[in-house]
C-alpha positions as CSV (number, residue, x, y, z in Angstrom):
1,M,-27.1,194.5,7.8
2,D,-27.9,190.8,7.9
3,L,-29.6,190.1,11.3
4,G,-28.9,186.3,11.1
5,N,-31.3,183.6,12.2
6,S,-33.2,184.0,9.0
7,L,-34.5,187.4,10.2
8,G,-33.2,189.1,7.0
9,H,-31.5,192.3,6.0
10,L,-32.3,195.5,7.9
11,S,-31.5,199.1,6.9
12,Y,-33.2,202.5,6.6
13,S,-34.5,204.1,3.5
14,T,-32.3,206.7,1.9
15,L,-35.5,208.4,0.8
16,V,-35.0,210.4,4.0
17,H,-32.0,212.2,2.3
18,P,-31.8,214.5,-0.7
19,G,-31.8,212.2,-3.8
20,D,-33.8,213.5,-6.7
21,T,-30.8,213.4,-9.0
22,W,-27.9,211.0,-9.0
23,A,-25.5,213.8,-7.9
24,E,-27.7,214.4,-4.9
25,M,-28.2,210.7,-4.0
26,K,-24.4,210.0,-4.4
27,N,-23.6,212.9,-2.1
28,S,-26.2,211.7,0.5
29,L,-24.7,208.2,0.3
30,E,-21.2,209.4,0.9
31,T,-22.2,212.0,3.6
32,F,-24.6,209.9,5.8
33,V,-24.5,206.2,5.2
34,P,-20.9,205.4,6.4
35,G,-21.6,207.3,9.6
36,V,-24.8,205.3,10.3
37,K,-22.9,202.1,9.6
38,Q,-20.1,203.0,12.0
39,R,-22.7,203.4,14.8
40,V,-24.9,200.3,14.2
41,S,-22.7,197.8,12.3
42,P,-19.1,198.8,12.7
43,D,-17.7,195.3,12.3
44,H,-20.1,193.8,9.7
45,A,-21.3,194.8,6.2
46,F,-24.2,197.2,6.3
47,G,-27.1,197.0,3.9
48,V,-28.2,200.0,1.9
49,S,-31.8,200.8,0.8
50,L,-31.1,203.0,-2.2
51,R,-33.4,205.5,-3.7
52,I,-33.1,205.6,-7.5
53,S,-35.3,208.2,-9.2
54,A,-35.9,208.1,-12.9
55,A,-33.3,210.8,-13.4
56,S,-30.8,208.7,-11.4
57,A,-31.7,205.6,-13.3
58,K,-30.9,207.3,-16.6
59,T,-27.6,208.6,-15.3
60,L,-26.6,205.1,-14.0
61,S,-27.9,203.3,-17.1
62,D,-26.0,205.7,-19.4
63,S,-22.7,205.6,-17.6
64,A,-20.7,202.5,-16.9
65,E,-18.2,204.7,-15.1
66,E,-20.9,205.8,-12.6
67,R,-21.9,202.2,-11.9
68,V,-18.3,201.2,-11.4
69,A,-17.8,204.2,-9.1
70,L,-20.9,203.2,-7.0
71,S,-19.8,199.6,-6.8
72,T,-16.3,200.7,-5.7
73,F,-17.7,203.1,-3.0
74,L,-19.9,200.3,-1.6
75,A,-17.0,197.8,-1.5
76,E,-14.6,200.2,0.1
77,N,-17.1,201.1,2.8
78,D,-18.3,197.6,3.5
79,L,-21.8,198.4,2.2
80,Y,-24.1,196.5,0.0
81,V,-27.4,197.4,-1.8
82,Y,-30.2,194.9,-1.2
83,T,-33.2,197.0,-2.1
84,V,-34.2,200.0,-4.1
85,N,-37.0,202.5,-3.7
86,A,-38.3,203.1,-7.2
87,F,-41.7,204.4,-6.1
88,P,-41.2,208.2,-6.6
89,Y,-40.3,208.6,-10.3
90,G,-39.6,212.3,-10.0
91,P,-38.8,214.9,-7.4
92,F,-39.5,214.0,-3.8
93,K,-37.8,216.7,-1.7
94,G,-38.0,220.4,-1.4
95,A,-41.2,221.1,-3.4
96,E,-44.9,220.0,-3.2
97,V,-45.3,216.3,-4.1
98,M,-48.9,215.3,-3.1
99,E,-50.5,212.9,-5.5
100,R,-47.9,213.5,-8.2
101,V,-45.8,210.9,-6.3
102,Y,-47.9,208.2,-8.1
103,E,-47.1,209.5,-11.6
104,P,-46.4,208.1,-14.0
105,D,-48.5,205.2,-12.9
106,W,-48.4,201.6,-14.0
107,A,-50.7,202.4,-17.0
108,T,-47.7,204.0,-18.7
109,D,-44.6,202.8,-20.6
110,D,-42.6,205.3,-18.7
111,R,-43.2,203.3,-15.4
112,V,-42.3,200.1,-17.2
113,D,-39.1,201.4,-18.7
114,Y,-38.0,203.0,-15.5
115,T,-38.6,199.9,-13.4
116,N,-36.7,197.7,-16.0
117,S,-33.8,200.1,-15.9
118,V,-33.6,199.9,-12.1
119,A,-33.7,196.1,-12.3
120,D,-30.8,196.1,-14.7
121,I,-28.8,198.4,-12.4
122,L,-29.6,196.3,-9.3
123,A,-28.4,193.1,-11.0
124,E,-25.1,194.7,-11.6
125,I,-24.4,196.6,-8.3
126,S,-25.9,194.2,-5.7
127,P,-23.9,191.3,-4.3
128,S,-24.4,187.8,-5.6
129,W,-25.6,186.6,-2.1
130,V,-28.7,188.7,-2.1
131,S,-31.8,188.7,-4.3
132,P,-32.5,192.5,-4.4
133,S,-36.0,193.9,-4.3
134,I,-37.6,196.9,-6.0
135,Q,-40.3,198.9,-4.1
136,T,-42.8,200.4,-6.5
137,A,-46.1,202.3,-6.6
138,P,-49.4,200.7,-5.8
139,L,-50.4,200.7,-9.5
140,A,-52.3,204.0,-9.6
141,F,-53.9,206.8,-7.6
142,A,-57.4,205.5,-7.0
143,P,-59.4,208.4,-8.5
144,N,-57.6,207.9,-11.8
145,V,-58.8,204.3,-12.2
146,V,-62.0,204.8,-14.2
147,D,-62.7,201.5,-15.7
148,D,-61.7,197.9,-16.2
149,D,-59.6,198.7,-19.3
150,Y,-57.3,200.8,-17.1
151,I,-56.9,197.9,-14.7
152,E,-56.1,195.5,-17.5
153,L,-53.5,198.0,-18.9
154,F,-51.5,198.4,-15.8
155,T,-51.8,194.7,-15.1
156,T,-50.3,193.9,-18.5
157,N,-47.6,196.4,-17.9
158,L,-46.8,194.9,-14.5
159,L,-46.4,191.5,-16.2
160,R,-44.2,193.0,-18.8
161,V,-41.8,193.9,-16.0
162,V,-42.1,190.4,-14.5
163,A,-41.2,189.0,-17.9
164,H,-38.1,191.3,-18.0
165,L,-37.1,190.0,-14.6
166,V,-37.4,186.4,-15.9
167,E,-35.1,187.3,-18.8
168,L,-32.7,189.2,-16.6
169,E,-32.1,186.1,-14.4
170,Q,-31.7,183.9,-17.4
171,R,-29.1,186.3,-18.8
172,T,-27.2,187.3,-15.6
173,G,-28.1,184.7,-13.0
174,R,-29.4,187.4,-10.8
175,R,-32.9,187.3,-9.4
176,V,-34.5,190.8,-8.8
177,K,-37.9,191.0,-7.1
178,L,-40.6,193.5,-7.7
179,A,-42.8,194.6,-4.8
180,L,-46.0,196.7,-5.0
181,E,-46.6,198.9,-2.0
182,P,-50.3,199.4,-1.0
183,E,-51.0,202.9,0.3
184,P,-54.0,204.9,1.3
185,A,-56.0,206.5,-1.6
186,C,-54.4,204.2,-4.1
187,F,-55.8,201.4,-6.3
188,L,-54.1,199.0,-3.9
189,E,-54.9,200.4,-0.5
190,T,-56.1,197.8,2.0
191,T,-54.6,194.3,2.5
192,A,-58.0,192.9,1.5
193,E,-57.9,194.8,-1.8
194,T,-54.4,193.6,-2.4
195,V,-55.3,190.0,-1.9
196,T,-58.3,190.4,-4.2
197,Y,-56.1,191.9,-6.9
198,F,-53.6,189.1,-6.8
199,T,-56.2,186.3,-6.6
200,E,-58.4,187.8,-9.3
201,R,-55.9,189.3,-11.7
202,I,-52.5,187.8,-11.1
203,F,-52.7,184.3,-9.8
204,T,-55.3,183.3,-12.3
205,P,-55.2,181.1,-15.5
206,A,-55.4,184.3,-17.6
207,G,-52.7,186.0,-15.6
208,I,-50.4,183.0,-15.7
209,A,-51.0,182.5,-19.5
210,E,-50.2,186.2,-20.2
211,L,-46.9,186.0,-18.3
212,A,-46.0,182.8,-20.1
213,S,-46.6,184.5,-23.5
214,L,-44.7,187.7,-22.5
215,A,-41.7,185.8,-21.0
216,S,-41.7,183.0,-23.6
217,I,-41.8,180.3,-21.0
218,P,-44.1,177.3,-20.7
219,L,-47.2,177.5,-18.5
220,S,-45.6,174.9,-16.2
221,E,-43.0,177.5,-15.3
222,A,-45.1,180.7,-15.4
223,E,-47.0,180.2,-12.2
224,G,-43.8,179.7,-10.2
225,A,-42.2,182.6,-11.9
226,M,-45.1,184.9,-10.9
227,R,-44.5,184.2,-7.2
228,R,-40.7,184.2,-7.7
229,Y,-40.6,187.8,-9.0
230,L,-43.8,189.6,-8.0
231,G,-45.0,190.4,-4.4
232,V,-45.6,193.2,-2.1
233,V,-44.1,195.7,0.3
234,F,-46.0,195.6,3.5
235,D,-45.7,199.1,5.0
236,I,-46.9,198.7,8.6
237,G,-47.7,202.4,8.9
238,H,-49.9,202.5,5.8
239,Q,-52.0,199.6,6.9
240,S,-52.2,201.0,10.4
241,V,-53.7,204.3,9.1
242,G,-56.7,202.2,7.9
243,F,-57.1,200.6,11.4
244,E,-56.2,197.2,10.0
245,D,-55.4,194.4,12.4
246,I,-51.7,194.1,11.4
247,P,-51.1,190.4,12.4
248,A,-54.3,189.4,10.7
249,S,-53.4,191.3,7.5
250,L,-50.0,189.7,7.4
251,K,-51.5,186.3,7.9
252,S,-54.0,186.9,5.0
253,L,-51.1,187.7,2.6
254,V,-49.3,184.5,3.7
255,N,-52.4,182.4,3.4
256,A,-53.0,183.8,-0.1
257,G,-49.5,182.9,-1.2
258,I,-48.5,186.5,-1.9
259,P,-44.8,187.0,-1.2
260,I,-43.9,189.8,1.2
261,F,-40.7,190.9,-0.4
262,K,-40.2,193.8,2.0
263,L,-41.5,194.3,5.6
264,Q,-41.4,198.1,6.1
265,E,-41.2,199.4,9.7
266,A,-43.2,202.7,9.7
267,A,-45.4,204.3,12.3
268,A,-48.2,206.8,11.8
269,L,-49.6,209.7,13.9
270,W,-52.5,208.5,16.1
271,V,-55.0,210.4,18.3
272,K,-57.0,208.1,20.4
273,E,-59.6,210.7,21.5
274,L,-59.7,213.7,19.3
275,S,-60.9,217.0,20.8
276,I,-61.3,220.6,19.7
277,E,-58.4,221.6,22.0
278,M,-56.0,219.4,20.1
279,L,-56.7,220.9,16.7
280,P,-54.1,223.8,16.8
281,A,-51.3,221.3,17.7
282,L,-52.4,218.9,15.0
283,R,-52.6,221.5,12.3
284,V,-48.8,221.8,12.6
285,F,-48.6,218.5,10.8
286,T,-50.6,219.8,7.8
287,D,-47.8,222.0,6.7
288,T,-46.2,219.3,4.5
289,I,-45.3,218.7,0.9
290,Y,-46.7,215.2,1.0
291,L,-50.2,213.8,1.1
292,S,-51.4,213.1,4.6
293,Q,-54.2,210.6,4.0
294,T,-56.2,210.4,7.2
295,T,-58.8,208.0,8.6
296,V,-61.4,209.1,11.2
297,R,-63.2,206.4,13.2
298,R,-66.3,207.3,15.3
299,E,-69.2,205.2,16.5
300,G,-68.0,202.2,14.5
301,E,-67.9,204.1,11.2
302,V,-64.7,205.0,9.2
303,T,-64.3,208.1,7.0
304,K,-61.3,208.7,4.8
305,Y,-59.8,212.0,3.8
306,L,-57.0,212.8,1.4
307,N,-55.3,215.2,3.7
308,L,-55.2,215.8,7.5
309,G,-56.4,219.4,7.2
310,E,-59.6,218.2,5.5
311,A,-60.2,215.7,8.4
312,L,-59.6,218.4,11.0
313,D,-62.0,220.8,9.3
314,A,-64.7,218.1,9.2
315,F,-64.2,217.4,12.9
316,E,-64.3,221.0,13.8
317,A,-67.7,221.3,12.1
318,D,-69.0,218.2,13.8
319,P,-66.9,217.6,17.0
320,R,-68.4,214.3,18.2
321,P,-65.9,211.9,19.8
322,A,-63.5,210.4,17.2
323,E,-60.3,208.6,16.8
324,I,-57.9,209.6,14.0
325,R,-54.8,208.2,12.3
326,T,-52.9,210.0,9.6
327,H,-50.3,209.1,7.0
328,F,-47.4,211.1,8.5
329,H,-44.4,208.9,9.1
330,V,-43.1,209.4,12.6
331,P,-40.1,207.9,14.4
332,V,-40.6,204.3,15.1
333,F,-38.9,204.5,18.5
334,L,-41.5,206.9,19.8
335,E,-44.7,205.8,21.4
336,Q,-45.7,209.4,22.1
337,L,-45.2,212.4,19.8
338,G,-45.8,215.4,22.0
339,P,-49.4,215.2,23.1
340,F,-50.2,212.5,20.6
341,R,-49.6,208.8,20.2
342,T,-48.0,206.8,17.4
343,T,-48.8,203.4,16.0
344,R,-45.5,202.0,17.2
345,Y,-47.4,199.2,18.8
346,T,-48.3,197.8,15.4
347,V,-44.6,197.8,14.4
348,E,-43.9,195.8,17.5
349,Q,-46.7,193.4,16.7
350,A,-45.3,192.8,13.2
351,L,-41.8,192.4,14.4
352,R,-42.8,189.9,17.1
353,M,-44.6,187.9,14.4
354,H,-41.6,188.1,12.1
355,R,-39.3,187.0,15.0
356,E,-41.4,183.9,15.5
357,T,-41.7,183.0,11.8
358,P,-39.7,185.2,9.4
359,L,-42.0,186.8,6.8
360,S,-39.5,188.4,4.5
361,D,-35.8,188.6,4.0
362,H,-35.9,192.3,3.5
363,L,-36.7,194.7,6.3
364,E,-36.5,198.5,6.1
365,I,-37.3,201.5,8.2
366,E,-39.0,204.2,6.1
367,T,-39.3,207.4,8.1
368,Y,-38.6,209.9,5.3
369,T,-40.2,212.9,7.0
370,W,-37.3,214.1,9.1
371,D,-37.2,217.4,7.1
372,V,-40.9,218.1,7.6
373,L,-41.1,217.0,11.2
374,P,-41.9,220.0,13.5
375,A,-38.7,221.4,14.8
376,E,-39.7,221.1,18.5
377,L,-40.1,217.3,18.0
378,K,-36.5,216.8,16.6
379,T,-33.7,215.6,18.9
380,G,-30.2,215.3,17.5
381,D,-29.3,215.3,13.9
382,I,-30.4,212.9,11.1
383,T,-27.7,210.4,11.9
384,D,-28.8,210.3,15.5
385,Y,-32.4,209.9,14.4
386,V,-31.7,207.0,11.9
387,T,-29.5,205.2,14.4
388,R,-32.1,205.3,17.1
389,E,-34.7,203.8,14.7
390,L,-32.3,201.0,13.6
391,E,-31.4,200.2,17.2
392,F,-35.0,200.1,18.2
393,V,-36.1,197.7,15.5
394,R,-33.0,195.5,16.0
395,G,-33.7,195.5,19.7
396,V,-37.3,194.3,19.3
397,L,-36.2,191.5,16.9
398,L,-33.3,190.3,19.0
399,E,-34.6,190.7,22.5
């Protein structure tokens, strides 16, 4: 939904629903989204953040009938697509995902072709009054980036997609934006790393010249094109896991001229003072199909782990006072989650900053972990859950 006052469009990520194939995603759209709209935006159009996997992209690309059916469904239900999650290429529900979520990474043609297909679909199904965004992976899983050649390869591939977006707007009049999403344990993890990558690889004479060549546009147009089509998703939860100062991180992106194409409201699990007694309750959160990247801070030092279980094992072996945050998306309306805290306060910090000076025209709540949230912490059904999140975020922005 359009919040007005330049605050942008707000919705929730349909990544929370089954959607590994187009049949699954279509069923989820029809089953859940109209009900959420009726609760939070009954009298106005409601924005959709659509998950499109590689399988779904192929189905939609191959079938004009399916694209027409999707556009018809959206129009009949007063819905519109303004952003797509094209981060998970393959399955994301029902089976172990872990680091496979980053594959294929940006060093592959598969990632390029998939992203271009999603862009073409978006240009057709989104309304003319929005410039839709594509959320994508943070280039690569960090352990896979072994040398500079790897970085050069995925940078070139990224610019190939930007060149496609230039051509797409020339051909259709529709501007589609690509947004990289930094995440713990990835090549783009911290905000500082993201700023460094853009300033040393993208916003450089070499980067601008490469885009000019790929897009067949003059240098005088290429620098503006880079910022017109390429930016970031700022996931508040991801950056909170790393104990970043969220307002400072947002300011650093703005100061570097890096567009924030999507501001993602997400909260992480947080234990201010970890103790041995807490470990059994925390281990409930280790039974998940997703990575649970975890940061432990003690005595001014920060240690990172790929999964929460590894961090808890390390603490059990050395139980000195520690603070812990883990990449487990929790409901943004909760400040407490059972005996633990959440990083909701960082979401509120970012929203207050956005309220004062809008940072992005796309906002999205991405709490996709409903199905793996411990049963005793669930209240109501998925529609109740999503509605409460939307009402919380809208309330902070419009208070």
